[in-house]
C-alpha positions as CSV (number, residue, x, y, z in Angstrom):
1,X,2.2,6.5,12.2
2,X,5.2,5.1,10.4
3,X,7.6,7.4,12.2
4,X,6.4,5.8,15.5
5,X,6.6,2.3,14.1
6,X,10.0,3.1,12.8
7,X,11.3,4.6,16.1
8,X,9.7,1.8,18.3
9,X,11.9,-0.6,15.8
10,X,14.9,1.2,16.4
11,X,14.5,1.4,20.3
12,X,13.4,-2.4,20.4
13,X,16.8,-3.4,18.5
14,X,18.9,-0.9,20.4
15,X,18.0,-1.8,23.9
16,X,17.7,-5.1,23.0
17,X,21.2,-5.3,21.6
18,X,22.6,-3.2,24.8
19,X,20.9,-5.7,27.1
20,X,22.6,-8.8,25.0
21,X,25.8,-7.1,24.9
22,X,26.3,-6.6,28.7
23,X,23.2,-7.6,30.9
24,X,25.0,-7.3,34.2
25,X,27.5,-4.5,34.0
26,X,27.1,-1.5,36.0
27,X,28.5,2.0,35.7
28,X,31.0,1.6,38.3
29,X,32.3,3.7,41.1
30,X,33.9,7.2,39.9
31,X,35.6,7.4,43.2
32,X,37.7,4.1,42.9
33,X,41.4,4.6,42.2
34,X,43.2,2.6,39.5
35,X,46.5,0.7,40.4
36,X,49.6,0.3,38.4
37,X,48.9,-0.6,34.6
38,X,45.3,0.3,34.9
39,X,44.2,-2.7,37.3
40,X,41.9,-2.1,40.2
41,X,42.1,-3.9,43.5
42,X,39.0,-3.8,45.5
43,X,37.5,-5.6,48.4
44,X,33.9,-4.5,47.7
45,X,32.1,-4.4,44.3
46,X,32.3,-1.1,42.3
47,X,28.9,-1.8,41.2
48,X,26.7,-2.4,44.1
49,X,29.2,-2.2,47.2
50,X,28.9,-5.9,48.3
51,X,31.8,-7.6,49.8
52,X,33.9,-9.8,47.2
53,X,34.0,-13.1,47.4
54,X,35.7,-14.8,44.3
55,X,36.2,-13.4,40.9
56,X,32.6,-11.9,40.4
57,X,30.2,-10.1,42.9
58,X,27.9,-12.8,44.2
59,X,24.9,-9.9,44.3
60,X,25.1,-8.3,40.9
61,X,27.4,-10.4,38.7
62,X,30.0,-7.7,38.1
63,X,33.6,-8.8,37.9
64,X,35.4,-8.2,40.9
65,X,38.5,-6.3,39.4
66,X,38.1,-3.9,36.5
67,X,40.7,-3.2,33.9
68,X,41.4,0.5,33.0
69,X,43.5,0.0,30.0
70,X,43.1,0.7,26.5
71,X,43.8,-2.9,25.4
72,X,40.6,-3.8,28.1
73,X,38.6,-1.3,26.5
74,X,38.9,-2.9,22.8
75,X,38.7,-6.3,24.5
76,X,35.2,-5.7,25.9
77,X,33.9,-4.0,22.5
78,X,35.1,-7.5,21.0
79,X,33.5,-9.3,24.0
80,X,30.5,-7.3,23.9
81,X,29.7,-7.9,20.2
82,X,30.9,-11.6,20.1
83,X,30.7,-13.1,23.4
84,X,34.2,-13.3,22.9
85,X,35.3,-16.1,25.4
86,X,33.5,-18.5,23.5
87,X,29.6,-18.4,23.2
88,X,29.6,-17.0,19.5
89,X,31.7,-20.2,18.7
90,X,29.6,-22.7,20.6
91,X,26.6,-21.2,19.4
92,X,27.1,-20.9,15.7
93,X,27.8,-24.6,14.9
94,X,25.0,-25.6,16.6
95,X,22.7,-23.2,14.8
96,X,24.4,-24.3,11.3
97,X,24.2,-28.2,12.3
98,X,22.1,-29.1,15.3
99,X,19.7,-26.3,15.4
100,X,17.2,-28.8,17.1
101,X,19.4,-29.3,20.0
102,X,20.3,-25.5,20.5
103,X,16.9,-24.4,20.4
104,X,15.8,-27.0,22.8
105,X,18.3,-26.2,25.3
106,X,17.7,-22.7,25.3
107,X,14.3,-23.4,25.9
108,X,14.9,-25.7,28.7
109,X,17.1,-23.3,30.8
110,X,20.5,-24.4,29.5
111,X,21.5,-20.8,28.3
112,X,25.1,-19.8,29.9
113,X,27.0,-21.4,27.1
114,X,25.0,-19.8,24.2
115,X,24.1,-16.4,22.4
116,X,20.7,-15.8,23.2
117,X,18.1,-15.9,20.1
118,X,17.4,-12.2,20.1
119,X,21.1,-11.3,20.5
120,X,22.3,-13.4,17.7
121,X,19.3,-12.6,15.3
122,X,20.4,-8.8,15.9
123,X,23.8,-9.2,15.2
124,X,23.2,-11.4,12.4
125,X,20.7,-8.5,10.7
126,X,23.6,-6.1,11.2
127,X,26.3,-8.6,9.8
128,X,23.9,-9.6,6.8
129,X,23.0,-6.0,5.6
130,X,26.7,-4.7,6.1
131,X,27.7,-7.6,4.0
132,X,25.2,-6.4,1.3
133,X,26.6,-3.2,1.3
134,X,30.2,-4.3,1.2
135,X,29.7,-6.8,-1.6
136,X,27.9,-4.1,-3.7
137,X,24.9,-5.8,-4.2
138,X,22.5,-2.6,-3.7
139,X,21.0,-0.8,-6.7
140,X,21.9,2.9,-6.4
141,X,19.6,5.2,-8.2
142,X,22.0,8.1,-8.1
143,X,24.0,6.6,-11.0
144,X,21.4,6.8,-14.0
145,X,18.0,8.0,-15.3
146,X,16.3,7.3,-18.1
147,X,15.2,10.1,-20.7
148,X,13.3,9.3,-23.9
149,X,14.3,6.0,-23.7
150,X,17.9,6.4,-22.9
151,X,20.0,5.9,-20.1
152,X,22.2,8.3,-19.1
153,X,23.6,10.1,-15.9
154,X,21.4,12.1,-13.7
155,X,23.5,15.4,-14.4
156,X,23.1,14.7,-18.4
157,X,19.4,13.6,-18.1
158,X,18.9,17.1,-16.1
159,X,20.8,19.1,-18.9
160,X,18.5,17.1,-21.8
161,X,15.2,17.7,-19.8
162,X,16.1,21.4,-19.4
163,X,16.7,21.6,-22.9
164,X,13.8,20.1,-23.9
165,X,11.5,22.4,-21.7
166,X,13.2,25.1,-23.1
167,X,12.3,24.1,-26.7
168,X,8.9,23.3,-25.8
169,X,8.5,26.6,-24.1
170,X,9.7,28.4,-27.4
171,X,7.4,26.0,-29.4
172,X,4.4,27.2,-27.2
173,X,5.3,31.0,-27.7
174,X,5.4,30.3,-31.4
175,X,2.0,28.7,-31.3
176,X,0.4,31.4,-29.3
177,X,1.7,34.1,-31.8
178,X,0.3,32.1,-34.7
179,X,-3.1,31.5,-32.7
180,X,-2.9,27.9,-32.4
181,X,-3.9,25.8,-29.5
182,X,-1.3,25.2,-26.8
183,X,-2.8,22.1,-24.7
184,X,-1.1,19.5,-26.0
185,X,2.2,21.5,-25.7
186,X,1.5,22.4,-22.1
187,X,0.9,18.8,-20.7
188,X,4.1,18.0,-22.6
189,X,5.8,20.8,-20.7
190,X,4.4,19.6,-17.3
191,X,5.6,15.9,-18.0
192,X,8.9,17.1,-18.7
193,X,9.1,19.5,-15.4
194,X,7.8,16.5,-13.3
195,X,10.6,14.7,-14.7
196,X,13.0,16.9,-14.1
197,X,11.8,17.4,-10.4
198,X,12.4,13.6,-10.4
199,X,15.7,13.6,-11.5
200,X,16.9,16.6,-9.2
201,X,15.5,14.8,-6.3
202,X,17.4,11.6,-7.2
203,X,20.6,13.5,-7.6
204,X,19.7,15.3,-4.0
205,X,18.7,12.1,-2.2
206,X,15.1,13.8,-1.7
207,X,13.4,10.4,-1.3
208,X,10.1,12.1,0.5
209,X,10.0,14.7,-2.7
210,X,10.5,11.6,-5.0
211,X,7.6,9.7,-3.5
212,X,5.7,13.0,-3.5
213,X,6.1,12.9,-7.4
214,X,5.0,9.3,-7.4
215,X,2.1,9.7,-5.3
216,X,0.3,13.1,-5.2
217,X,-0.7,14.5,-1.7
218,X,-4.3,14.3,-2.8
219,X,-3.9,10.5,-3.1
220,X,-3.4,10.3,0.7
221,X,-6.0,10.8,3.0
222,X,-6.0,11.0,6.8
223,X,-8.0,8.0,7.6
224,X,-7.1,5.2,4.6
225,X,-9.1,2.2,4.7
226,X,-7.3,-1.2,4.6
227,X,-8.3,-1.7,1.2
228,X,-7.4,1.6,-0.1
229,X,-4.1,1.3,1.8
230,X,-3.2,-1.8,-0.2
231,X,-4.4,-0.6,-3.4
232,X,-2.3,2.8,-3.2
233,X,0.8,0.7,-2.0
234,X,0.6,-1.6,-4.9
235,X,0.0,1.6,-7.2
236,X,3.0,3.6,-6.1
237,X,5.2,0.3,-6.1
238,X,4.1,-0.3,-9.7
239,X,4.8,3.3,-10.5
240,X,8.3,3.6,-9.3
241,X,9.8,0.2,-8.6
242,X,13.3,1.7,-8.8
243,X,12.4,3.9,-5.6
244,X,11.0,0.9,-3.9
245,X,14.0,-1.4,-4.5
246,X,16.3,1.7,-3.1
247,X,14.3,2.3,-0.1
248,X,13.9,-1.1,0.7
249,X,18.0,-2.0,0.3
250,X,18.4,1.1,2.7
251,X,15.7,0.8,4.8
252,X,14.3,-2.9,5.3
253,X,16.7,-3.7,8.0
254,X,14.9,-1.5,10.4
255,X,11.9,-3.6,9.9
256,X,13.5,-6.9,10.1
257,X,12.3,-7.5,13.7
258,X,8.9,-7.5,12.3
259,X,9.7,-11.0,11.1
260,X,9.4,-12.5,14.2
261,X,6.2,-11.9,15.3
262,X,4.6,-12.5,11.6
263,X,6.2,-15.9,11.7
264,X,5.3,-17.0,15.4
265,X,1.6,-17.8,14.6
266,X,2.6,-19.9,11.6
267,X,4.9,-22.2,13.6
268,X,2.0,-22.5,16.2
269,X,0.1,-23.8,13.3
270,X,2.2,-26.9,13.4
271,X,1.1,-27.9,16.6
272,X,-2.1,-26.1,16.9
273,X,-3.6,-28.5,19.6
274,X,-0.3,-29.8,21.7
275,X,-0.6,-28.0,24.9
276,X,3.6,-29.2,25.6
277,X,4.5,-26.3,23.5
278,X,3.9,-22.6,24.1
279,X,4.2,-19.4,22.1
280,X,7.8,-18.5,24.1
281,X,9.0,-22.0,22.5
282,X,8.1,-21.2,19.0
283,X,9.4,-17.5,19.3
284,X,12.8,-19.1,20.4
285,X,12.6,-21.6,17.3
286,X,11.7,-18.6,14.9
287,X,14.4,-16.5,16.3
288,X,17.2,-18.9,15.8
289,X,15.7,-20.2,12.4
290,X,15.6,-16.7,11.1
291,X,19.3,-16.1,12.2
292,X,20.3,-19.1,10.4
293,X,18.4,-18.4,6.9
294,X,19.9,-14.8,6.9
295,X,23.3,-16.2,7.3
296,X,22.6,-18.6,4.4
297,X,21.3,-15.7,2.4
298,X,24.5,-13.8,2.9
299,X,26.7,-16.9,1.9
300,X,24.3,-17.4,-1.2
301,X,25.0,-13.5,-2.0
302,X,28.6,-14.0,-1.6
303,X,28.4,-17.0,-3.9
304,X,26.5,-15.1,-6.5
305,X,29.0,-12.2,-6.2
306,X,32.0,-14.2,-7.1
307,X,30.2,-16.6,-9.4
308,X,30.6,-19.6,-7.5
309,X,27.2,-21.4,-8.0
310,X,28.2,-24.6,-5.6
311,X,27.7,-22.4,-2.7
312,X,24.4,-20.9,-4.0
313,X,23.3,-24.6,-4.7
314,X,24.3,-25.8,-1.2
315,X,22.4,-23.0,0.7
316,X,19.3,-23.4,-1.1
317,X,19.2,-27.1,-0.8
318,X,20.3,-26.9,2.8
319,X,17.4,-24.5,4.3
320,X,14.7,-27.1,4.4
321,X,17.0,-29.7,5.7
322,X,17.9,-27.3,8.5
323,X,14.1,-26.6,8.9
324,X,13.5,-30.6,9.0
325,X,16.6,-31.0,11.6
326,X,15.2,-27.9,13.8
327,X,11.6,-29.2,14.0
328,X,12.8,-32.7,15.0
329,X,15.4,-31.5,17.4
330,X,13.2,-29.0,19.1
331,X,9.7,-30.6,19.3
332,X,10.9,-34.3,19.2
333,X,8.6,-35.3,16.3
334,X,8.8,-38.8,14.4
335,X,10.6,-38.4,11.1
336,X,7.5,-38.3,8.9
337,X,5.9,-35.9,11.5
338,X,9.4,-33.6,11.0
339,X,9.1,-34.2,6.8
340,X,5.3,-33.2,6.8
341,X,6.0,-30.1,9.0
342,X,9.0,-29.1,7.3
343,X,6.9,-28.9,3.9
344,X,4.1,-26.8,5.9
345,X,6.9,-24.6,7.1
346,X,8.1,-23.8,3.9
347,X,4.9,-23.0,2.5
348,X,4.2,-20.5,5.6
349,X,7.4,-19.2,5.1
350,X,6.8,-18.1,1.6
351,X,3.5,-16.4,3.1
352,X,5.2,-15.0,6.2
353,X,7.9,-13.3,3.8
354,X,5.0,-12.1,1.5
355,X,3.3,-10.3,4.6
356,X,6.5,-9.0,5.8
357,X,7.5,-7.7,2.5
358,X,4.0,-6.1,2.1
359,X,4.1,-4.7,5.3
360,X,7.7,-3.0,4.8
361,X,6.8,-1.9,1.4
362,X,3.4,-0.1,2.9
363,X,5.8,1.5,6.0
364,X,8.4,2.6,3.4
365,X,6.4,4.2,0.8
366,X,4.1,5.8,3.6
367,X,7.3,7.5,5.0
């Protein structure tokens, strides 16, 4: 089940990103010949064969002439990722300072000048998580383990645990020879071996094996009731929070798209009886809003990394003001109405984030 959801997420992200990058480009005509300098000169579109009139095919939208040069290839790469000829630079200022205008214009159909909400969201997700890794903010479990209350490297921890197992086994043999009970020693040996298996799983990045150490197979049933699933997820998270943090760091971006469907119903609750605004409007609102919040989170992380507290403060204080501006600009509410809905949206955002976190914790620990 988890693998299927993760696969759907990967397919959705990949297909949407591919569609956002080049929505109208075709494969071209392999029989076309390139002229000097890699430039082609056609009378008909290489994609659909329509007679060309102007710089673009009026049938499919492809450029009239293609460029088969290395420089053109890298230009297409940059253009595909950032909409190089200007879309990203027209979108970002509005996203930051006039999010309501950006959202309303996209909803009303004035879209040619802006990056689409889902394309911007995917780009920001990848940028944010790449930034986290580049800044070194992640928690890497492979560095240390705790043995008998002391933190040490994984290799030293394994060596210490093996030595303790050997000593315990010698103690057990001596106890057997003296006809003494060994049940307590056996329990100690079992605990040491489990700790050793955990350390080996960390060293080899065997996270599924580590999850099995945290949650034995018998605790997982083919049909899990919702209440049992919640209790089991909470238990596993408490038993090994380091594993949870590591998995969140490495896998959370795969499930970032879940924030959109989780958040949309809460925005609908801001206008429950207003027929002017549809779920589509709320989805555009949420997607642009999440894109900005992720950028703000990345900037705040940079501020924390370089110990520049004013940047963190600006990001934290501006977030609710950004919500206010987007609500008022998108839905045309009054000042008091926008303020009231901003307060509600802040509360809803906390609930949506908690639901998203709970969902991905269950998905990740169930992997």
